[in-house]
C-alpha positions in Angstrom: -0.4 -0.2 0.0 1.4 3.6 -1.2 0.9 6.7 0.2 -0.1 9.7 -1.8 -0.9 13.3 -1.3 -3.6 15.4 -3.2 -3.2 18.5 -5.2 -4.3 20.8 -2.7 -2.0 21.5 -0.1 -3.3 21.4 3.5 -3.8 24.4 5.6 -1.0 25.1 8.4 -1.4 23.7 11.5 -2.2 26.1 14.7 -1.2 25.8 17.8 -5.0 25.1 18.9 -5.1 21.4 17.1 -3.9 19.5 20.0 -6.4 20.6 22.3 -9.5 20.8 19.8 -8.6 17.2 18.8 -8.3 16.3 22.3 -11.9 17.7 23.3 -13.5 15.8 20.6 -11.7 12.6 22.4 -13.3 13.4 25.5 -16.8 14.3 24.2 -16.6 11.0 23.0 -16.2 9.8 26.5 -18.7 12.1 27.7 -21.1 10.2 25.0 -19.8 6.9 26.8 -20.6 7.7 30.1 -23.5 9.4 29.8 -25.9 7.3 31.4 -23.9 5.2 34.0 -25.6 7.8 37.0 -29.0 6.4 35.8 -28.4 2.9 34.8 -30.2 1.1 37.8 -33.4 3.5 37.0 -33.0 2.5 33.1 -35.9 -0.2 33.4 -38.2 2.3 35.0 -37.4 5.5 32.7 -37.8 3.3 29.5 -41.0 1.1 30.7 -39.2 -1.9 30.1 -37.7 -5.2 32.2 -33.9 -4.6 33.3 -32.5 -7.4 30.6 -33.9 -5.1 27.7 -32.7 -1.7 29.4 -29.1 -3.3 28.9 -29.5 -3.0 25.4 -29.0 0.9 25.8 -25.6 0.2 26.8 -24.5 -2.9 24.6 -25.5 -1.1 21.4 -23.5 1.7 21.8 -20.7 -0.8 22.7 -21.3 -2.7 19.7 -21.6 0.0 17.2 -18.5 1.5 18.8 -16.6 -1.8 18.3 -17.5 -1.9 15.2 -17.3 1.7 13.9 -13.5 2.3 15.1 -11.4 0.0 12.2 -13.8 1.3 9.7 -14.1 4.7 10.4 -10.1 4.6 10.8 -9.8 3.2 7.1 -12.2 5.7 5.7 -9.9 8.7 7.2 -7.0 7.0 5.6 -8.6 6.7 2.3 -10.8 9.5 2.3 -9.3 12.3 4.7 -9.1 11.7 8.3 -10.6 15.4 9.3 -13.7 14.4 7.2 -14.3 11.4 8.7 -13.8 12.6 12.2 -16.2 15.1 11.9 -18.6 12.3 10.3 -18.4 10.5 13.5 -18.9 13.3 15.7 -22.1 14.5 13.3 -23.6 11.0 13.4 -23.0 11.1 17.5 -24.9 14.8 17.2 -28.0 12.9 15.4 -28.0 9.7 17.8 -27.8 12.2 20.9 -31.1 14.4 19.4 -32.8 10.9 18.5 -32.2 9.8 22.4 -33.2 13.2 23.8 -36.9 12.9 22.0 -37.8 9.8 23.9 -38.5 7.6 26.5 -39.2 4.0 24.3 -36.8 1.6 24.3 -36.8 0.7 20.7 -35.8 4.5 19.7 -33.5 4.7 22.5 -31.3 2.3 21.2 -31.0 3.4 17.8 -30.0 6.6 19.1 -27.4 4.5 21.1 -26.3 2.8 18.3 -25.5 6.2 16.2 -23.4 7.7 19.1 -21.5 5.0 19.2 -20.2 5.7 16.1 -18.2 8.8 17.7 -15.4 5.8 18.9 -14.1 6.6 15.9 -12.7 10.1 17.1 -9.8 8.5 18.6 -7.8 6.8 16.4 -8.7 9.5 13.6 -7.4 12.1 16.0 -4.0 10.2 16.6 -3.8 9.7 13.3 -4.3 13.6 12.2 -1.7 14.5 14.9 0.9 12.1 13.2 0.5 13.7 9.8 0.5 17.3 11.0 2.7 17.8 14.0 6.5 18.5 14.3 7.8 15.3 16.4 9.0 17.2 18.9 5.2 17.7 19.7 3.9 14.5 18.7 4.7 12.2 21.9 2.8 14.5 24.0 0.0 15.3 22.2 -0.8 11.8 21.2 -0.7 10.8 24.6 -2.9 13.4 25.5 -5.0 12.1 22.5 -5.0 8.7 23.8 -5.9 9.3 27.2 -9.0 11.7 26.6 -11.2 8.7 26.6 -10.4 7.9 30.5 -10.3 12.2 30.9 -13.7 12.3 29.3 -15.1 9.6 31.4 -13.8 10.6 35.2 -14.5 14.4 34.7 -18.2 13.5 32.7 -19.5 11.3 35.8 -19.8 13.9 38.6 -21.3 16.2 35.8 -23.7 13.9 34.6 -24.8 12.6 38.2 -25.3 16.5 38.9 -27.8 17.1 35.9 -29.3 13.5 36.5 -30.1 14.2 40.1 -31.5 17.8 39.6 -33.1 17.8 35.8 -34.9 15.5 33.8 -32.5 12.9 32.9 -33.0 13.7 29.1 -30.7 16.6 29.4 -27.7 14.3 29.5 -28.5 14.0 25.5 -29.1 17.7 24.9 -25.7 18.6 26.5 -24.0 15.3 24.9 -25.4 17.1 21.5 -24.4 20.4 22.3 -20.8 19.4 23.1 -20.8 17.4 19.7 -21.5 20.3 17.7 -19.4 22.8 19.4 -16.3 20.1 18.5 -17.5 19.8 15.2 -17.3 23.6 14.9 -14.1 24.0 16.2 -12.5 21.2 14.2 -13.7 22.8 11.0 -12.3 25.9 12.2 -8.9 25.0 13.3 -7.6 21.5 12.3 -6.5 21.5 8.6 -7.0 18.4 6.5 -4.4 15.9 6.5 -2.5 15.6 2.9 -1.8 11.9 3.5 -3.9 9.5 1.8 -3.5 5.6 1.6 -4.4 4.2 -2.0 -6.8 1.6 -3.2 -10.4 1.5 -2.6 -12.3 0.7 0.6 -12.7 -2.9 1.5 -17.0 -3.2 2.0 -17.0 -7.1 2.2 -14.1 -6.9 4.8 -16.3 -4.4 6.8 -18.8 -6.1 6.6 -17.3 -9.5 7.5 -15.3 -7.8 10.4 -18.6 -6.1 11.5 -20.4 -9.3 11.5 -17.7 -10.8 13.5 -17.3 -8.3 16.3 -20.8 -8.6 16.9 -21.2 -12.0 17.0 -18.0 -12.0 19.7 -19.2 -9.5 21.6 -22.6 -9.9 21.9 -22.3 -13.0 24.0 -19.8 -11.4 26.1 -22.0 -8.6 26.7 -24.6 -10.6 27.3 -23.7 -14.3 28.9 -24.6 -13.5 32.3 -28.2 -12.9 31.4 -28.6 -15.8 29.0 -25.9 -18.2 31.1 -22.3 -19.0 30.1 -23.3 -22.2 29.1 -26.5 -21.9 27.4 -26.6 -22.6 23.2 -27.2 -19.1 22.3 -24.0 -18.1 24.3 -21.5 -20.9 23.0 -23.5 -20.8 19.4 -22.8 -17.4 18.9 -18.7 -17.5 20.5 -18.5 -20.4 17.6 -20.2 -18.6 14.9 -17.7 -15.9 16.0 -15.0 -18.0 15.3 -15.8 -19.1 12.1 -16.9 -15.6 11.0 -13.6 -14.3 11.6 -11.5 -17.1 10.5 -13.1 -16.7 7.0 -12.7 -12.6 7.3 -9.2 -13.5 8.0 -8.7 -15.4 4.8 -10.4 -12.7 2.7 -8.0 -9.9 4.1 -5.0 -12.1 3.4 -6.0 -12.4 -0.6 -7.2 -9.1 -1.2 -4.5 -6.3 -2.3 -6.1 -3.5 -0.4 -7.7 -4.7 2.9 -9.7 -3.1 5.6 -6.9 -4.4 7.7 -3.6 -5.0 6.6 -3.4 -9.0 8.9 0.3 -9.4 8.0 1.2 -5.6 9.5 -0.8 -6.6 12.2 1.1 -10.2 13.0 3.8 -7.5 13.4 5.8 -8.7 16.6 5.6 -5.5 18.1 1.8 -4.5 16.9 0.7 -7.9 18.2 1.7 -7.8 21.3 0.9 -4.1 22.0 -2.8 -5.0 20.9 -2.9 -7.8 23.1 -1.5 -5.5 26.1 -4.1 -3.1 25.1 -6.7 -5.4 26.0 -5.3 -5.9 29.7 -5.2 -2.1 29.9 -8.9 -1.7 29.0 -9.7 -4.6 32.0 -7.8 -2.7 34.3 -9.3 0.7 33.3 -13.4 -0.4 33.5 -12.5 -2.1 36.9 -12.2 0.6 38.9 -15.3 2.4 37.1 -17.6 -0.3 37.7 -16.5 -1.3 41.5 -15.9 2.1 43.0 -19.1 4.0 42.1 -21.0 1.0 43.8 -19.0 1.0 46.8 -19.1 4.3 47.6 -23.1 4.4 47.3 -23.9 1.2 49.2 -25.8 2.3 52.5 -23.7 2.2 55.5 -26.3 -0.5 57.0 -24.6 -2.8 54.8 -21.4 -2.7 56.7 -19.2 -2.1 54.2 -21.2 0.7 52.0 -19.8 4.3 52.4 -23.5 6.0 51.8 -22.7 8.7 49.5 -24.8 10.6 47.4 -24.6 9.9 43.6 -22.8 13.1 42.8 -20.3 12.7 46.0 -19.6 9.3 44.2 -18.7 11.0 40.9 -16.2 13.3 42.6 -14.5 11.0 44.0 -14.0 8.9 41.1 -13.2 12.1 39.1 -9.5 12.3 39.8 -9.3 9.1 38.0 -9.6 11.0 35.0 -7.9 14.3 36.4 -4.9 12.3 36.9 -4.7 10.9 33.4 -5.0 14.0 32.0 -2.3 15.6 34.1 -0.1 12.5 33.0 0.4 13.3 29.2 3.3 15.8 29.6 4.9 13.7 32.1 4.7 10.9 29.8 5.9 13.0 27.0 9.3 13.4 29.4 9.6 9.8 30.5 9.3 8.6 26.5 11.7 11.0 25.2 14.4 9.6 27.3 13.8 5.5 27.8 11.0 5.3 25.2 7.5 4.2 24.8 8.1 0.6 25.8 9.3 1.7 29.0 6.5 4.1 30.0 4.1 1.3 29.0 5.8 -1.3 31.4 5.9 1.6 34.1 2.5 2.5 33.8 1.4 -1.0 34.3 3.6 -1.3 37.4 1.9 1.6 38.8 -1.8 0.2 38.3 -0.5 -2.9 39.8 0.3 -0.9 43.1 -2.8 0.9 42.9 -5.1 -2.2 42.4 -3.0 -4.0 45.3 -3.2 -1.2 47.7 -6.8 -0.4 46.8 -7.5 -3.8 48.3 -7.1 -2.3 51.7 -8.5 1.2 50.8 -11.9 0.5 50.8 -13.6 1.8 54.2 -13.3 5.4 53.7 -14.2 8.1 50.9 -11.0 9.3 50.8 -9.4 6.2 50.4 -11.1 5.6 46.6 -9.6 9.1 45.9 -6.2 7.8 46.5 -7.0 4.8 44.9 -8.5 6.6 41.8 -5.3 9.0 41.5 -2.9 5.7 41.5 -4.7 3.9 38.9 -5.3 7.3 37.2 -1.4 7.9 37.0 -0.6 4.3 35.8 -3.6 4.2 33.2 -2.7 7.6 31.8 1.0 6.3 31.3 -0.6 3.3 29.7 -2.7 4.8 27.5 -0.1 6.8 26.2 2.3 4.8 25.1 0.0 2.5 23.3 -0.3 5.1 19.7 3.2 5.7 20.4 4.2 2.1 19.8 1.4 1.3 17.0 2.4 4.7 15.2 6.4 3.3 15.5 5.3 0.2 13.8 3.0 0.8 10.9 3.6 3.0 7.6 2.0 6.3 7.7 -0.5 5.2 5.4 -1.9 2.7 8.0 -1.8 4.9 10.7 -5.9 5.5 11.1 -6.8 2.0 10.5 -3.8 0.7 12.7 -5.0 3.4 15.9 -8.5 1.8 14.8 -7.9 -1.6 15.7 -5.9 -0.7 18.9 -8.6 1.1 19.6 -10.9 -1.8 19.3 -8.7 -3.9 21.8 -9.1 -1.5 24.0 -13.2 -1.7 24.1 -13.0 -5.6 23.9 -11.0 -5.4 26.9 -13.6 -3.1 28.9 -16.4 -5.1 27.3 -14.6 -8.3 28.6 -14.2 -6.6 31.7 -17.8 -5.6 31.9 -19.2 -8.9 31.6 -16.7 -10.5 34.1 -16.9 -8.1 37.0 -20.5 -8.1 36.4 -20.8 -12.1 36.4 -18.6 -12.0 39.5 -20.4 -9.4 42.0 -23.9 -11.0 40.8 -22.4 -14.6 42.1 -21.4 -12.9 45.3 -23.9 -10.9 46.0 -26.2 -10.9 48.8 -29.7 -11.0 48.2 -31.8 -9.0 50.6 -35.6 -8.1 50.5 -35.5 -9.2 46.8 -32.4 -7.2 45.5 -29.2 -8.3 44.8 -26.3 -6.2 47.0 -23.0 -6.5 46.1 -20.4 -7.7 48.7 -17.0 -6.5 49.8 -15.7 -9.8 48.7 -16.9 -9.6 45.1 -15.1 -6.0 45.0 -12.0 -7.3 46.1 -12.6 -10.4 43.8 -13.1 -7.6 41.1 -9.4 -5.7 42.0 -8.2 -9.3 42.1 -9.1 -9.4 38.2 -7.6 -6.6 37.3 -4.3 -7.4 38.9 -4.0 -10.5 37.1 -5.3 -8.7 33.9 -2.4 -5.9 34.5 0.4 -8.8 35.1 -0.9 -10.7 32.1 -0.3 -7.0 30.4 3.2 -6.5 32.0 4.5 -9.9 30.6 3.5 -8.7 27.1 4.8 -5.5 27.5 8.5 -7.1 28.7 8.2 -9.1 25.2 8.2 -6.4 23.3 10.9 -5.7 21.1 13.0 -2.2 21.0 11.7 0.3 18.1 13.7 0.9 15.4 16.0 4.0 15.3 13.5 6.0 12.8 10.5 5.6 14.8 12.0 6.1 18.4 13.6 9.3 17.4 10.1 10.2 16.1 8.2 9.6 19.3 10.9 10.7 21.6 11.3 13.8 20.9 9.7 16.2 23.4 12.0 19.8 22.7 13.5 21.1 19.6 17.0 20.2 21.4 15.7 16.6 21.7 14.1 16.6 18.3 17.5 17.6 16.9 19.6 15.3 18.5 17.2 12.3 17.2 17.4 13.7 13.6 21.4 13.1 14.2 21.1 10.1 15.8 18.5 8.5 13.4 20.3 8.7 10.0 22.3 5.4 10.9 21.5 2.8 8.3 19.5 4.9 5.9 19.5 7.9 3.6 19.6 11.5 4.6 19.8 14.8 3.1 18.1 18.1 2.6 14.7 18.9 0.3 15.6 22.0 -1.6 13.8 24.4 -4.1 14.9 25.5 -7.4 17.2 28.2 -5.8 18.8 25.9 -3.2 16.9 27.2 -0.3 15.7 25.0 2.2 12.1 23.3 1.6 10.3 22.7 5.1 7.7 19.9 5.8 8.0 18.5 2.4 6.8 14.9 2.2 9.8 12.5 1.6 8.4 9.2 0.9 11.1 6.1 0.6 9.6 3.7 -2.1 11.1 -0.3 -2.4 11.6 -2.3 -5.7 7.9 -3.5 -5.7 6.7 -0.2 -5.3 5.3 0.1 -2.0 6.1 2.3 0.8 9.2 1.4 3.2 8.9 4.4 5.0 8.0 8.6 4.9 8.5 11.4 6.9 8.3 15.4 7.0 11.4 17.5 6.3 12.3 19.7 9.4 12.8 23.6 9.1 16.3 23.7 7.7 15.0 21.4 5.0 16.9 18.0 6.4 15.3 14.2 6.3 16.7 10.8 7.4 14.7 7.9 6.7 15.7 4.3 7.9 15.8 1.5 5.2 14.5 -2.1 6.3 17.0 -3.8 3.8 19.7 -3.4 1.4 18.7 -2.7 -2.4 17.4 -0.1 -4.4 14.9 2.5 -3.8 13.0 5.8 -5.0 12.8 9.1 -2.6 9.9 10.9 -3.5 9.6 14.3 -2.4 6.5 16.7 -2.6 5.5 19.9 -0.9 2.8 22.5 -1.2 3.8 25.0 -4.2 6.3 22.7 -6.1 6.1 20.3 -8.3 7.3 16.6 -7.5 10.7 14.9 -7.4 12.1 11.6 -7.3 15.4 10.0 -6.9 16.6 6.4 -7.6 18.9 5.3 -4.8 20.5 2.5 -3.5 21.6 1.2 0.1 24.4 -1.3 0.9 22.5 -2.4 4.1 25.2 -1.5 6.2 25.2 1.0 9.3 26.4 4.1 7.0 24.1 6.4 5.6 23.7 7.5 2.1 23.7 11.2 1.2 21.0 12.4 -1.1 19.4 15.9 -1.4 16.3 16.2 -3.1 16.0 19.5 -5.3 12.1 20.2 -6.1 11.0 22.3 -9.1 9.3 25.5 -9.2 5.6 26.3 -8.4 3.8 23.2 -9.6 1.7 24.0 -13.0 -1.8 22.3 -13.7 -3.1 22.1 -16.8 
């Protein structure tokens, strides 16, 4: 798969790009946590059974899982900003549908449409990679990746306050308003990425992946209601295996697949995605356990007897800490790399859950646990897109991060199902009501700790990133960026991009093409016109350069495969003339 640049140059990125894209991620998270304060009241509010009411949450999860990789691929093909705005627009429509109804079926339709907003996270990360200078990329992607947790933590007390004092439909009006604001800010401040992947959209692959994910996630989310050994649950799992295997065979046979499974099977990508599932499990356990513990009456002997709003405020530090972790991650990653920060994050999560087992007897103790877990999850979430971006070509950033976001969603789905089953099986039944027990809460924390331990093992097995990827993602200042560019020229091509008069051309797109016509690497020239590209193997290559206001240029060169760089300046013609 190769990368092309459209003839129309992109607007230069402003300083508002990062906060605007992060705000879009927070809006998505707000949509996800919207109904958490009224979960227990949904059957009454919708005049339906408890099992039917759970579809209001399940439908959003399923549509988000399906939309995430699809919107990522569409963004690679047709423009990431365009697909980001589309995702948010569908979310706004879904929020308005839900705001005008109290019937089950229209509510499920609205919540399904809201799930499409999940594609905003990988699309935002892709836009950042395409537009930002490398010294800003690490911290920006960290903030974007953490925004899902930040928004969830901050929205919980706000949603509780609204639900407690106004009509619950106001939650959807608020979500729609935030979505409209996010769309307006994106259109005003975020330029469209010039990066495009060649090929067409794999419709059959999208349908196959959608069917496989629904068949897999549906029994996970509903297994506790249907019974884990029931024919329906086991039959859906079996069907999911068959459909996903057939989908995989299809993706391996076509030229422009929805998901490049060969890239996904690379050790660094595969292990990162598996670790993402474990981080997703760990993130959702605290979101399920602490609010319930805080709101249980003190008459139980262990409940903390707090109101809905106070419970939300006690859990809010989880999101706040994740937000403040982003700049800390940038500095740590600049020095040690995203693999080390992922390992550190997982260790902090393990300490948080281990300490949390003994910190459940007062509201302030839950705040301490939230802060500790927020710091660890923030570091882990921030590391994941950096590891993915460093392992895939620029033309696959959207699809690859979409798949990684999907892995996190699968982790939260598994967490919801398993913790829900544990709390149900360990509950005390008082007056016909199932009351969660302290034993169930502690078992849930132990499950999270086990997931983190497995994630830590996977992270330790990650290979060290190549020099070029490391230099792109570690630099957090101009000085470090200059040092990184000086170090990355080992085993590759280096030089400057110049115009017809010999002046340097900044932010020119330089693409490395191998003998089979495939992209082997891509970068943007620095302010002084310098570029550096590592090579995967010895052999002949073509370096193609393009910049706004200049004609394209291509030069053939051969690399011997050793650690000596090949110096090659690229001279762009003057103004591009269109017929």
